[in-house]
C-alpha positions in Angstrom: 113.5 141.3 122.4 112.8 145.0 123.0 109.6 146.8 122.6 106.1 146.3 123.9 104.6 142.8 123.9 102.0 142.1 121.2 98.5 142.7 122.2 96.6 139.7 120.9 95.4 139.7 117.2 95.4 143.5 116.6 97.3 143.1 113.3 95.1 140.2 112.0 92.9 141.2 109.1 89.8 139.0 108.8 89.0 137.4 105.5 86.5 139.2 103.3 83.8 137.3 101.5 85.9 137.2 98.2 88.4 134.7 99.4 86.2 132.6 101.7 86.0 129.0 100.3 82.2 128.9 100.8 81.8 132.2 98.9 84.1 130.9 96.1 82.0 127.7 95.8 78.8 129.8 95.6 80.4 132.0 93.0 81.3 128.9 91.0 77.7 127.6 91.2 76.4 131.0 90.1 78.8 131.3 87.2 77.9 127.7 86.1 74.2 128.5 86.3 74.6 131.7 84.3 76.6 130.1 81.5 74.5 126.8 81.3 73.4 126.3 77.7 69.8 125.4 77.1 70.5 122.8 74.4 71.8 120.1 76.7 70.1 116.7 76.9 68.7 115.6 80.2 71.7 113.4 80.9 74.2 116.1 79.7 72.4 118.7 82.0 72.9 116.4 85.0 76.6 116.0 84.2 76.9 119.8 83.7 75.3 120.5 87.0 77.7 118.1 88.7 81.0 119.2 87.1 80.6 122.8 86.0 80.5 124.5 89.4 83.9 123.0 90.2 85.4 124.1 86.9 83.8 127.6 87.3 85.2 128.1 90.8 87.3 131.3 90.7 90.3 129.5 92.0 90.1 127.0 89.1 88.5 129.2 86.4 88.8 126.9 83.4 85.3 127.3 81.9 84.5 130.4 79.9 82.0 131.3 77.2 84.5 130.7 74.4 85.2 127.1 75.4 81.6 126.2 76.4 81.0 124.0 73.4 83.9 121.8 74.2 82.7 121.5 77.7 79.2 120.6 76.5 80.7 117.9 74.3 82.5 116.5 77.3 79.3 116.5 79.4 77.3 114.8 76.7 80.0 112.1 76.2 80.1 111.4 79.9 76.3 111.2 80.0 76.3 108.7 77.1 79.1 106.7 78.9 77.1 106.6 82.2 73.9 105.4 80.3 75.8 102.7 78.5 77.5 101.6 81.8 74.1 101.4 83.5 72.8 99.2 80.7 75.8 96.9 80.7 75.6 96.3 84.5 71.9 95.4 84.3 71.4 91.8 85.5 71.3 89.4 82.6 73.0 91.8 80.1 76.7 91.7 80.7 79.5 92.7 78.4 79.4 89.5 76.3 77.0 87.2 74.6 77.2 83.7 73.2 76.7 83.4 69.5 76.1 80.0 67.7 78.2 79.9 64.5 79.2 77.1 62.1 82.4 76.8 64.2 80.4 76.3 67.4 79.7 78.7 70.2 81.6 81.9 70.3 81.7 84.5 73.0 81.5 88.0 71.6 81.5 91.5 73.0 78.3 93.4 72.8 78.3 96.5 70.4 77.6 98.6 73.5 81.1 97.8 74.8 82.7 99.4 71.8 80.4 102.4 72.3 81.3 102.6 76.0 85.0 102.6 75.2 84.5 105.3 72.5 82.5 107.6 74.8 85.2 107.1 77.5 87.9 108.1 75.0 85.9 111.2 73.9 85.3 112.2 77.5 88.9 111.7 78.5 90.2 113.7 75.5 88.2 116.8 76.3 88.6 116.4 80.1 92.4 116.6 79.6 91.9 119.9 77.8 90.2 121.3 80.8 92.8 119.9 83.3 90.3 117.5 84.8 92.7 114.6 85.1 95.5 114.4 87.7 98.2 114.5 85.1 96.6 117.4 83.2 96.2 119.4 86.4 99.8 118.9 87.3 100.7 120.1 83.8 98.6 123.2 84.2 100.2 124.0 87.6 103.8 123.2 86.5 103.9 125.6 83.4 101.8 128.7 84.3 103.8 131.0 82.0 104.4 128.6 79.1 104.6 130.4 75.8 105.5 133.7 77.4 109.3 133.5 77.4 111.2 136.7 77.8 113.7 136.4 74.9 115.7 139.0 73.1 116.8 138.9 69.5 120.4 138.3 70.7 119.5 135.0 72.2 119.3 133.4 68.8 122.5 134.8 67.3 
């Protein structure tokens, strides 16, 4: 190959703070803190603090002011789910109880089990909207320009 030999890393441009992963994480934390609503419950606030920085990360950027209420509902549903799960794994509680009826002993589910299932369904429904499940995330990455087809009037003739 002709020409002078390369002189080390003279053409390498160092990363600026805008694309640095640590800077992006910090930016996500800052955005989440700035947008955090003050009407969250204690449990919902803990869930928000745990999830929102990741969703606010500029590389992900799925949380905005206009969809904050949906995100708050998701945080509250997950907080209720975690509270119910902690209660059900308490020693001596369990998911079932024995009831004495005229037909003998029957094993029944606690009402909290139905509430646990419902809060999980509520969380999962909203989490899918934010792309927080593996399948939903794949769907968001696979169709970035969905709904923006470049069609002419002649295409439908």
